[in-house]
Every structure is written in C-alpha cells, then in structure tokens.
C-alpha positions in Angstrom: 42.9 64.5 -78.3 45.8 64.4 -75.8 48.3 67.1 -74.8 51.9 66.5 -74.0 52.9 67.3 -70.4 54.2 70.8 -71.4 51.0 71.7 -73.3 53.1 72.5 -76.4 52.0 69.6 -78.5 48.7 67.8 -79.0 47.9 64.4 -80.7 44.6 64.2 -82.4 42.5 61.7 -84.4 40.0 62.8 -87.0 37.3 61.4 -89.3 40.0 59.9 -91.5 41.1 57.8 -88.5 44.7 59.1 -88.6 46.7 60.3 -85.6 48.4 63.6 -86.0 50.8 65.7 -84.0 50.2 69.5 -83.8 52.2 72.4 -82.4 49.8 74.2 -80.1 51.4 77.7 -80.4 51.3 77.8 -84.2 48.3 75.5 -84.7 50.3 73.8 -87.4 50.6 70.1 -88.2 54.0 68.6 -87.3 55.1 66.1 -89.9 52.8 63.5 -91.4 50.3 61.3 -89.6 51.8 58.7 -87.2 52.9 55.7 -89.3 50.4 52.8 -89.0 47.6 55.1 -88.1 45.3 54.2 -91.1 43.2 51.9 -88.8 42.6 54.6 -86.1 43.7 54.2 -82.6 44.7 55.9 -79.4 47.8 57.6 -78.3 49.3 59.0 -75.1 52.4 61.0 -74.3 55.1 59.7 -72.0 54.9 61.6 -68.6 58.3 63.0 -69.3 57.3 64.2 -72.8 59.3 63.7 -76.0 57.7 60.4 -76.9 54.2 59.1 -77.5 52.8 55.6 -77.4 50.2 54.8 -80.1 48.1 51.6 -80.4 46.1 51.2 -83.6 42.9 49.3 -84.5 45.1 46.7 -86.3 46.7 45.8 -83.0 50.1 47.4 -84.0 51.7 49.6 -81.4 54.5 52.1 -81.9 56.6 54.4 -79.7 56.9 57.6 -81.6 59.7 60.2 -80.9 57.9 63.5 -81.0 60.9 65.7 -80.0 61.9 68.0 -83.0 65.4 68.4 -81.6 65.9 64.6 -81.8 64.6 64.7 -85.4 67.1 67.4 -86.3 70.0 65.4 -84.7 68.9 62.3 -86.7 68.5 64.1 -90.0 71.9 65.7 -89.6 73.5 62.4 -88.7 72.0 60.8 -91.8 72.6 63.6 -94.3 76.1 64.6 -93.0 75.4 68.1 -94.3 73.0 71.1 -94.3 70.4 71.6 -97.0 71.5 73.5 -100.0 69.6 76.8 -100.7 67.7 75.2 -103.5 66.6 72.3 -101.3 65.6 74.7 -98.6 63.4 76.6 -101.1 61.8 73.4 -102.3 61.1 71.9 -98.8 60.8 75.0 -96.6 59.7 77.8 -98.9 58.2 80.1 -96.2 61.2 80.0 -94.0 64.5 82.0 -94.2 67.5 79.8 -95.0 69.8 78.9 -92.2 72.4 76.2 -91.4 70.9 73.6 -89.1 73.5 70.9 -88.8 76.8 71.4 -87.0 
C-alpha cells in the first residue's frame, strides 16, 4: 500500500495480485485495476502527485495518470460532448446528472 503525497489516494495490491487506486475519503475504488497488473507488482506515486509508476512481475512498467481532472479533460476531448441522460443513468446511476464537458 502506498499513499499519494496529499494522502487523498492510495494504491493497493491484493491476493489477486492486481494494483488498484482508491479514493481515501470515500473508501471507493477509482476505475479498474492498473493495466498490466495481472502479474502483481509494485507502484509508487510521483512526489508531485497526479501520476504513479508501476512495475509488474512480468517486467512491464507503466506510468499511470491518476489525476481525475486529467481523465475528465481527455474524455471530453475524445467524446466532444456530455453524456446523455440515458448514458448517465447507465454508467453513473447513483449520481445526479450534470454537464461535465465544456
């Protein structure tokens, strides 16, 4: 287990050997396990936060952007639109609808 510099996020590894990112305040999983994590491994946050370096048992290493604001920017750039209300219900059923992209 390793915490980001702000203490807001933590990376963990578990019995299934996958690396996961958690939001500390809500104790909720952020996204899916880090890609490539099926072989177990270790991870550390950059000192400035926002990114993590993970090295897996397979020898593969990745730099993972763990900044939700960056994810939002990328998703909006790719989609060129907000989710429809139906999409929002399908993907975010427990959250109130709101426009996210500019």
